[in-house]
C-alpha positions as CSV (number, residue, x, y, z in Angstrom):
1,X,1.2,-9.8,-1.8
2,X,-1.0,-10.5,-4.9
3,X,-1.6,-9.8,-8.5
4,X,-5.1,-8.7,-9.7
5,X,-6.6,-10.1,-12.8
6,X,-9.8,-8.8,-14.4
7,X,-11.4,-11.0,-17.0
8,X,-14.1,-9.5,-19.3
9,X,-15.5,-7.2,-16.6
10,X,-18.9,-5.7,-17.7
11,X,-20.9,-3.5,-15.4
12,X,-24.3,-1.9,-16.2
13,X,-26.5,0.4,-14.2
14,X,-30.0,0.0,-15.6
15,X,-29.4,0.1,-19.4
16,X,-26.2,2.2,-19.2
17,X,-22.9,0.3,-19.7
18,X,-20.3,1.7,-17.3
19,X,-17.6,-1.0,-17.8
20,X,-17.4,-2.6,-21.2
21,X,-15.7,-6.0,-21.3
22,X,-12.5,-4.9,-19.5
23,X,-9.6,-7.4,-19.2
24,X,-6.5,-6.4,-17.4
25,X,-3.7,-8.0,-15.4
26,X,-2.0,-6.0,-12.6
27,X,1.3,-7.6,-11.5
28,X,2.2,-8.3,-7.9
29,X,3.8,-5.2,-6.3
30,X,3.0,-3.0,-9.3
31,X,1.8,0.6,-9.0
32,X,-1.0,1.0,-11.5
33,X,-2.9,4.2,-12.1
34,X,-6.4,4.2,-13.6
35,X,-7.0,7.6,-15.2
36,X,-9.8,9.1,-17.2
37,X,-12.4,11.9,-17.2
38,X,-15.4,11.9,-14.8
39,X,-17.8,9.2,-15.7
40,X,-15.3,7.0,-17.6
41,X,-15.7,4.1,-15.2
42,X,-12.4,4.2,-13.2
43,X,-14.0,4.4,-9.7
44,X,-16.5,1.8,-10.6
45,X,-13.7,-0.5,-11.7
46,X,-11.9,0.1,-8.4
47,X,-15.1,-0.6,-6.5
48,X,-15.6,-3.8,-8.5
49,X,-12.1,-5.0,-7.5
50,X,-13.0,-4.1,-3.9
51,X,-16.3,-5.9,-4.0
52,X,-18.4,-2.8,-3.4
53,X,-19.9,-3.3,-6.9
54,X,-20.7,-6.7,-8.4
55,X,-20.0,-7.1,-12.2
56,X,-22.8,-8.2,-14.5
57,X,-20.3,-10.3,-16.3
58,X,-16.7,-11.3,-15.9
59,X,-14.4,-12.4,-13.1
60,X,-12.1,-10.7,-10.6
61,X,-9.1,-12.5,-9.3
62,X,-6.9,-11.4,-6.4
63,X,-3.9,-13.8,-6.4
64,X,-5.1,-17.1,-7.7
65,X,-8.6,-16.8,-6.1
66,X,-11.7,-15.7,-7.9
67,X,-13.4,-13.2,-5.5
68,X,-16.7,-12.5,-7.3
69,X,-18.6,-14.1,-4.4
70,X,-16.2,-13.0,-1.6
71,X,-17.2,-10.2,0.7
72,X,-15.1,-7.0,0.6
73,X,-13.8,-7.6,4.1
74,X,-12.5,-11.0,3.1
75,X,-10.7,-9.9,-0.1
76,X,-7.4,-9.0,1.7
77,X,-7.6,-5.4,0.3
78,X,-7.6,-2.0,1.9
79,X,-9.2,1.1,0.4
80,X,-8.4,4.8,0.8
81,X,-11.2,7.1,-0.3
82,X,-11.4,10.7,-1.5
83,X,-12.8,11.9,1.8
84,X,-10.8,10.8,4.8
85,X,-13.9,9.3,6.7
86,X,-12.2,9.7,10.1
87,X,-14.1,9.4,13.3
88,X,-14.0,12.9,14.7
89,X,-14.4,11.8,18.4
90,X,-11.5,9.3,18.2
91,X,-7.8,9.9,18.5
92,X,-5.5,9.3,15.6
93,X,-4.4,6.0,17.3
94,X,-8.0,4.9,17.7
95,X,-8.9,5.8,14.1
96,X,-6.1,3.7,12.8
97,X,-6.8,0.8,15.2
98,X,-10.6,0.7,14.9
99,X,-10.7,-1.8,12.0
100,X,-8.4,-4.2,13.8
101,X,-10.4,-3.9,17.0
102,X,-13.6,-4.8,15.2
103,X,-11.7,-7.9,13.9
104,X,-10.7,-8.7,17.5
105,X,-7.0,-8.6,16.7
106,X,-4.9,-8.8,19.9
107,X,-4.2,-5.5,21.5
108,X,-0.4,-6.0,21.5
109,X,-0.6,-6.7,17.7
110,X,-2.8,-3.6,17.1
111,X,-0.2,-1.5,19.0
112,X,2.6,-2.9,16.9
113,X,0.8,-2.3,13.6
114,X,-0.3,1.2,14.5
115,X,3.1,2.3,15.8
116,X,4.7,0.9,12.7
117,X,2.3,2.7,10.4
118,X,2.7,5.9,12.4
119,X,6.5,5.7,12.0
120,X,6.2,5.1,8.3
121,X,3.9,8.1,7.9
122,X,5.5,10.5,10.4
123,X,2.5,10.5,12.7
124,X,4.1,9.3,15.9
125,X,3.7,12.7,17.7
126,X,0.0,12.9,16.7
127,X,-1.3,9.6,17.9
128,X,-3.3,11.2,20.7
129,X,-4.6,14.1,18.6
130,X,-8.1,14.4,17.2
131,X,-8.7,14.8,13.5
132,X,-9.8,18.4,13.9
133,X,-6.3,19.2,15.2
134,X,-4.6,18.0,12.0
135,X,-4.0,19.6,8.6
136,X,-5.5,18.1,5.5
137,X,-2.3,16.3,4.6
138,X,-2.0,14.8,8.1
139,X,-5.6,13.6,7.9
140,X,-4.9,11.9,4.6
141,X,-1.9,10.2,6.2
142,X,-4.2,8.9,9.0
143,X,-6.5,7.5,6.3
144,X,-3.4,5.8,4.7
145,X,-2.3,4.5,8.1
146,X,-5.7,3.0,8.7
147,X,-5.2,1.0,5.4
148,X,-1.6,0.1,6.2
149,X,-2.4,-1.5,9.6
150,X,-4.5,-4.0,7.8
151,X,-1.4,-5.3,6.0
152,X,-3.4,-6.1,2.9
153,X,-2.2,-7.7,-0.3
154,X,-3.7,-4.9,-2.4
155,X,-4.1,-1.2,-1.7
156,X,-7.0,0.5,-3.6
157,X,-6.9,4.4,-3.7
158,X,-9.8,6.4,-5.1
159,X,-8.7,9.9,-5.8
160,X,-7.1,10.3,-2.3
161,X,-5.5,13.7,-3.0
162,X,-8.3,15.5,-4.7
163,X,-9.4,17.4,-1.5
164,X,-5.9,18.8,-1.0
165,X,-4.5,22.1,-2.3
166,X,-2.1,22.0,-5.3
167,X,1.1,22.3,-3.3
168,X,0.1,19.6,-0.8
169,X,-0.9,17.3,-3.6
170,X,2.6,17.5,-5.1
171,X,4.1,16.6,-1.7
172,X,1.7,13.8,-1.1
173,X,2.3,12.3,-4.5
174,X,5.9,11.6,-3.6
175,X,4.9,10.4,-0.1
176,X,2.6,7.8,-1.6
177,X,5.3,6.7,-4.1
178,X,7.7,6.2,-1.2
179,X,5.0,4.4,0.7
180,X,4.7,1.9,-2.1
181,X,8.4,1.3,-2.1
182,X,8.4,0.7,1.6
183,X,5.4,-1.6,1.7
184,X,6.4,-3.4,-1.5
185,X,2.9,-4.4,-2.3
186,X,0.3,-3.9,-5.1
187,X,-1.2,-0.4,-5.5
188,X,-4.2,0.5,-7.7
189,X,-4.7,4.2,-7.8
190,X,-7.6,6.2,-9.4
191,X,-7.3,9.8,-10.5
192,X,-8.6,12.2,-13.1
193,X,-5.4,14.2,-12.9
194,X,-3.1,13.4,-15.9
195,X,0.0,14.8,-14.1
196,X,-0.7,12.6,-11.1
197,X,-1.0,9.6,-13.3
198,X,2.2,10.4,-15.3
199,X,4.3,11.0,-12.2
200,X,3.1,8.2,-10.0
201,X,2.2,5.2,-12.1
202,X,4.6,2.4,-13.1
203,X,1.8,1.7,-15.6
204,X,-1.1,3.9,-16.6
205,X,-4.5,2.5,-17.7
206,X,-6.4,5.2,-19.7
207,X,-10.2,4.7,-19.6
208,X,-12.9,6.3,-21.7
209,X,-16.6,5.3,-21.7
210,X,-15.9,2.2,-19.8
211,X,-13.2,0.9,-22.3
212,X,-9.5,0.6,-21.8
213,X,-7.9,2.9,-24.4
214,X,-4.3,2.1,-23.5
215,X,-2.4,0.4,-20.7
216,X,1.3,1.2,-20.8
217,X,4.2,2.9,-19.0
218,X,3.9,6.7,-18.6
219,X,6.5,7.2,-21.3
220,X,4.7,5.1,-23.9
221,X,1.3,6.5,-23.1
222,X,2.5,10.1,-23.4
223,X,4.9,9.7,-26.4
224,X,3.2,6.9,-28.3
225,X,-0.6,7.2,-27.7
226,X,-2.6,4.5,-29.3
227,X,-5.3,6.8,-30.5
228,X,-6.4,10.5,-30.6
229,X,-8.3,10.2,-27.3
230,X,-5.2,9.3,-25.4
231,X,-3.2,11.8,-27.3
232,X,-5.4,14.7,-26.3
233,X,-6.3,13.5,-22.8
234,X,-2.8,12.8,-21.4
235,X,-0.5,15.7,-20.6
236,X,-0.8,19.2,-19.2
237,X,-1.9,20.3,-22.7
238,X,-3.6,18.1,-25.3
239,X,-1.5,17.0,-28.2
240,X,-2.0,19.3,-31.2
241,X,-3.9,17.4,-33.9
242,X,-4.2,18.6,-37.5
243,X,-6.2,17.1,-40.4
244,X,-3.6,16.3,-43.1
245,X,-2.9,14.6,-46.4
246,X,0.1,12.6,-47.5
247,X,0.6,12.4,-51.3
248,X,3.6,10.6,-52.6
249,X,5.5,11.3,-49.4
250,X,4.5,15.0,-49.3
251,X,2.7,15.9,-46.0
252,X,0.4,18.9,-46.0
253,X,-1.2,20.1,-42.8
254,X,-2.5,23.6,-42.7
255,X,-0.6,24.5,-45.8
256,X,2.7,23.5,-44.1
257,X,4.4,21.1,-46.5
258,X,6.9,18.5,-45.4
259,X,8.7,16.1,-47.8
260,X,8.6,13.1,-45.5
261,X,10.4,11.0,-48.1
262,X,13.6,13.0,-47.6
263,X,13.5,12.4,-43.8
264,X,14.1,9.3,-41.6
265,X,10.5,9.6,-40.3
266,X,8.4,6.5,-40.4
267,X,5.1,7.5,-42.0
268,X,2.1,5.8,-43.5
269,X,2.8,5.1,-47.2
270,X,-0.6,3.9,-48.4
271,X,-2.9,6.3,-46.6
272,X,-3.7,9.7,-48.0
273,X,-6.0,11.2,-45.3
274,X,-4.4,11.3,-41.9
275,X,-4.4,13.2,-38.6
276,X,-0.9,14.4,-37.7
277,X,-0.1,15.1,-34.0
278,X,2.6,17.0,-32.3
279,X,3.1,17.9,-28.6
280,X,3.1,21.5,-27.5
281,X,6.7,21.2,-26.2
282,X,7.8,19.9,-29.6
283,X,6.8,23.1,-31.4
284,X,9.8,25.1,-30.4
285,X,10.5,28.8,-30.5
286,X,13.6,29.3,-32.8
287,X,14.7,32.7,-31.5
288,X,17.4,31.5,-29.2
289,X,18.4,28.1,-30.6
290,X,20.2,26.9,-33.7
291,X,18.3,24.1,-35.5
292,X,19.3,21.7,-38.2
293,X,18.3,22.5,-41.8
294,X,15.8,19.6,-42.0
295,X,13.3,20.9,-39.4
296,X,9.8,22.1,-40.3
297,X,9.9,25.9,-40.0
298,X,7.0,28.4,-40.0
299,X,6.2,31.8,-38.6
300,X,2.9,32.8,-36.9
301,X,1.3,35.4,-34.7
302,X,-0.3,34.0,-31.5
303,X,-3.8,35.2,-30.6
304,X,-3.5,34.3,-26.9
305,X,-0.8,33.7,-24.3
306,X,-0.4,32.4,-20.8
307,X,2.7,33.3,-18.8
308,X,4.3,30.5,-16.8
309,X,7.1,32.4,-15.3
310,X,10.2,31.0,-17.1
311,X,8.3,30.6,-20.4
312,X,5.0,31.4,-22.1
313,X,2.4,29.1,-23.6
314,X,0.9,30.6,-26.8
315,X,-2.1,29.8,-28.9
316,X,-2.2,30.2,-32.6
317,X,-3.7,28.7,-35.8
318,X,-2.2,26.4,-38.3
319,X,-4.6,26.4,-41.2
320,X,-8.1,26.3,-39.6
321,X,-6.8,24.4,-36.5
322,X,-5.9,25.9,-33.2
323,X,-2.4,24.9,-31.8
324,X,-0.6,25.3,-28.6
325,X,3.2,25.7,-28.1
326,X,5.8,27.1,-25.7
327,X,7.6,30.3,-26.3
328,X,10.5,32.0,-24.5
329,X,10.0,35.1,-22.4
330,X,11.6,37.1,-25.1
331,X,8.2,36.9,-26.9
332,X,6.1,40.0,-26.5
333,X,2.4,40.1,-27.0
334,X,1.6,40.8,-30.7
335,X,4.9,39.6,-32.0
336,X,5.4,37.1,-34.8
337,X,7.2,34.0,-33.7
338,X,9.5,31.7,-35.7
339,X,8.7,28.1,-34.7
340,X,10.3,24.7,-35.6
341,X,9.2,21.1,-35.4
342,X,11.4,18.2,-35.6
343,X,9.6,15.8,-38.1
344,X,10.7,12.9,-35.9
345,X,8.3,14.1,-33.3
346,X,5.2,13.9,-35.6
347,X,2.6,11.2,-34.8
348,X,0.2,9.9,-37.4
349,X,-3.3,8.7,-36.8
350,X,-5.9,7.2,-39.2
351,X,-8.4,9.9,-40.1
352,X,-11.3,7.5,-39.8
353,X,-10.5,5.2,-36.9
354,X,-8.5,7.7,-35.0
355,X,-6.0,4.9,-34.2
356,X,-2.3,5.4,-34.3
357,X,-0.7,4.4,-37.6
358,X,3.0,4.9,-36.8
């Protein structure tokens, strides 16, 4: 078991900086998810930890050992890739055992490790099958098993579920979480899927343009984003952001006025131009619920809607800015909707730096 420490990691390809002075400590046995849009540097960072990429500057530690000059096979890590990379002519057993055979591990030890991994992953009855006889989820389990048998200190996973259908991805998310609990070791997991990150990670590292934007628990990243990038990137829907002003405690966004001074809301006192943020689920349809008198209330007519079965997601404008909210199924296309916002759910960002103020 081992912690992973990154110190001032910089990686460039030609003149393009992919990782920009990243420092991060991943605790022993922690499940950390690296998340960001395509090209943000998350897979390059994972490959740098694995030793498949060499940083231009900075140091990688696994445990107490600097591994910059240590070959990938000697770093005591195991990596699971997006594609399963199984040998089609080999059985499940042989696919899982192959890496150990190359290392000349004793046959009895290989058998013990493979059978143990197969039991953990529910693959016992498939050990003699070929990959073509397996479903996508089963093939991914074989890829996981191949990593498990190495008994590494650190598991590295590079978008391992992206080739699966939506339903199977949900099932495999919980399986990987259970696997982490059983193995009780360090997991570093890369994904571009925000839902995957929020549901799986004990800690989420949000990357953009090779820079760590925030590294916190799922709850903090989602409910207390450090800047507008994190606010709009994390979540099924981006946080609604509105240009706003605060003048002597009076907030104005899109001609919706809120006397913040009369609320318990913590708000910036010495900044006039701000960006105010609110999550879609915090803009609430008032038709079926009684709300306290101090909530922000407004009425609007959505210009677009998406049905989600038990509810609808509607799109409308506040001032000149598009907003997203949830509405009950009582809403009919073309109706006006009464909405409320609890001012305690408002987030404030500096209009210039885009950093969270409070």
